[in-house]
N, C-alpha and C positions, 0 to 999 in steps of 0.2 A: 505490498500499498500505500502511503506514504516516506514511511522509509527510506524505501525501494525509492522511489522516482526522484528523491536527494541523492543516494551513493548509486544508482545504478550508470555508466557512462552512456548508456545506452538509451539509453529510455528515448523515448520517438511519439509519444502519444502526448493526452492532455485529461489530468484525469481529476476531479473537484472532491474535495474530503471538508466534511465537518467534523469540528469536534468541541466541546462544551466542555468548559475549567471554570476552577474559584477561582476569586482573588480576595486577595486582606485590604479589604481598605480600611485604614487607619484616621478616626476624625479626633484629632486633638482637638477641639474650636472648644467651647461650652454650649454652640449654640448645635442645633439639630437640623437639618435637614433633610427633604424631598427631591434623589434622582430620577429623573424621565430616562426612556432610554436614550441612551449615549451609543456613540457613532465612532470606531475606533481603527487606524490602520497602521499594520504592520510592513515594514517595509526594510529589506534590505538592499545597500546599495543602490541605492532610488528604483529597485524592483518592489512592487504590493508585493506583499508576502502571503496577506491576512487581511479580508475585514474582518471585521470584530464590532458586534452586539449586546449590551450588557445589558438587564433586565434591568428595568424600573424598581429607586429600595427606598429603604426609610436604612438614614443614618444618623441616629441617636449624638446629642454632643457627648466627644469626652468612651466613645467606643469604637469599640471596631468589630465592622462587618466584612458579611462575606458576596462578594459579589457573583451573580453567575456571566459567567463569558462565552457567547457561542459565537467561534473561528469556522469563515469559510476561507478555505485559502484549494485553487488550481495551478497544479503544475504544470506547464509549456514546457517541451521541449528544449526553448532558449531558459529556459527560469530555471528548469534541473543542472541544464549545465554549471549557470551559476551558483544554484546550493552546490553541485555537487565537486565544485571548485573551493567553494567557502567550507563548507562543512571535515572535508578527508585533511589530512585524520583523525581531528581534536574531534571528528560530534556532537562541534558546541559554534552556538553561532550568535550576531549579537543583532539586535532588527533595531527603528528602532518606529516606536512605537508614538501616536501621534494624535490627536482628538478635541473637539468639549461634549462634555455634559452639563443637559437645562441642568438648571439646583432650585427649585423653591425655598426658602430660608424660611418657615413656617413664624419660626419665634419674632422675625422681622418683620412684621405684617406681609407675609406672603411674601417678601422682596424675591427676585427671581434673577438669575446671576447664572453666567457662563461658567465652570470650569472647565479651567484647557489643560491638557494634558499633555507633558513631552518629555519622554522615556528613551533609554537604554536601558535594552531588555540581554540581559545571555541568557540561551535556551541549553541545555542538555537536548541534543535530537533525540539518540534514544528512549529519555523519556517518556518521545511524542506518544509510540507505542506502550511502554510499558507502567508509563505510570503521567498519564498529564497535566497530572495537579502536587507532581516535582519539577517539573520540564522547567523550570522556571528556576535559574542557578543566583540570579544579581541582577540588581536594575539600580538604576541612578537616574530621578526623577526632577522635575521642573516643574514644577501648579502654581495657576493663575486665573485668578476673576474678573470678568469681565463681566459691567451690568449691562441683562438683556433690553430691548427694547430701544435701541444705539443701529442706526445702518450700518453700526462701525464695531461693536464691541470694544471699551478699550480695557484695557486690562492695566486694571489699578496693584495686583496683588504679587507678586510671588514668592515663595517656597519655594526650599529644598528635600531629598531625599536619597539619604541611597543603602546600598544595602552590601 
């Protein structure tokens, strides 16, 4: 399946794969929020390797929650060759994940904002088949908040996190 499409130098067809995984989210803020469905893109060297949708969820203040992420990837012969060169021999891949999530801050009169995410994620490729929930072995992220309702949301706050 997915592993062989990235590690077989003779892969010559297109295949689409879907995967659900869990993502831990830490809310260090004192305010709770509700996140609507969010969309993210995972890229390797400017090539899209997955489109990701995260289910709507409540995020209480000062808590850790688990988000459910649904990823869809289409491996083409061109992408297979690029990924083959990247994952052999270490079976690790560093991807850039970007996107925004619409968030409603209920305790602030329902203030609507966009949470912007920009992460570098280190993936253990073999874990994709063995245990997808353990595939992320490291990440470095920056976050920003922008106000909805503006033609071009202005992102006013940035923080970062490393694992």
